[in-house]
C-alpha positions, -999 to +999 in steps of 0.1 A: -668-703-621-699-696-595-718-723-612-690-746-610-689-742-570-653-741-567-640-733-530-620-701-532-590-717-521-591-739-548-596-714-571-567-693-555-550-729-565-559-726-598-548-690-609-513-686-588-501-720-609-519-703-641-498-673-631-469-690-624-467-715-656-476-685-684-448-662-666-423-693-670-436-692-706-426-659-714-397-659-695-378-684-717-390-665-750-373-631-738-341-636-750-355-643-784-370-610-782-339-587-772-350-586-733-327-595-702-328-631-691-349-640-658-330-634-627-338-646-592-337-625-559-350-628-531-371-600-529-387-613-560-398-640-541-411-621-516-433-597-542-444-633-554-455-641-518-473-609-514-491-612-547-502-650-536-513-637-504-532-604-519-555-634-544-560-659-522-576-637-493-597-617-525-607-648-537-623-656-503-639-618-500-658-618-532-676-645-523-687-626-488-688-592-501-697-589-540-671-576-567-679-540-561-676-537-522-641-554-521-623-543-547-636-504-533-626-518-502-591-536-508-580-507-534-587-479-505-566-501-487-539-509-504-532-471-516-532-463-480-506-492-473-486-475-504-487-445-488-473-455-454-445-472-473-437-443-494-439-421-468-430-435-431-413-466-448-374-474-451-353-450-464-349-470-493-386-466-504-394-437-482-394-400-500-409-368-477-441-356-484-443-324-512-474-310-491-488-324-456-519-306-456-529-322-490-519-353-485-538-354-450-569-347-470-566-370-496-557-400-469-584-388-448-606-386-484-599-423-490-607-432-453-640-421-459-646-434-492-638-475-475-660-467-446-686-451-472-681-485-490-680-508-465-713-489-451-731-489-490-760-505-474-769-488-445-764-454-464-778-459-494-813-472-477-810-440-459-808-418-487-832-435-509-851-444-482-858-406-477-855-396-516-880-423-529-904-423-498-893-459-490-907-473-516-875-486-538-859-516-541-822-511-533-796-536-551-762-534-537-737-564-532-744-570-497-777-578-501-767-612-520-750-627-487-772-655-475-781-655-439-791-687-419-798-668-390-797-637-370-767-617-368-746-647-397-747-626-422-732-594-400-705-613-391-700-629-426-699-592-440-672-586-414-650-617-420-654-599-462-641-568-451-616-582-433-601-604-461-606-575-482-586-553-457-561-585-459-558-579-501-550-542-494-522-547-471-506-578-491-515-558-527-501-522-511-469-541-497-462-558-532-434-539-544-416-530-514-396-558-515-383-549-550-370-516-537-337-538-524-330-549-550-297-531-563-303-523-598-278-545-615 
């Protein structure tokens, strides 16, 4: 994909259309294997739209951050958003917390982890600079960002972080609409 130099939005279109076409193909064979026929609901369309948006922003974040940093950020963000849906969301989704202090500790650790991932380049240089005496070659995904001048890499990285956070927000919300679908 990288050698083809496909724009992330075009790549997202190909991926989304592949999922869409394959889903229809699978849906036609569900009755033959004893499963229910596909039912369309507005909540399903909302979940699909959230999936498409998450996929789109992931295609935008990856070239700017690299897979390890981008994925760490959006997985942490998706976990936080899912937690929020499950604790302060609508009554259909939300459930009371069994242990508030442990939940607060867990969420704090996830946020610290996300901040650590965002600042992995700086933290790595600090830690390895002291341990290795400054003579090291730190390989991180952030160093792959090309800079055309002063400040460009930082703004590019910030944009990548924003895109990765958007992936987490959309991905963490993807199943929320399905909670409103009646069982029948």
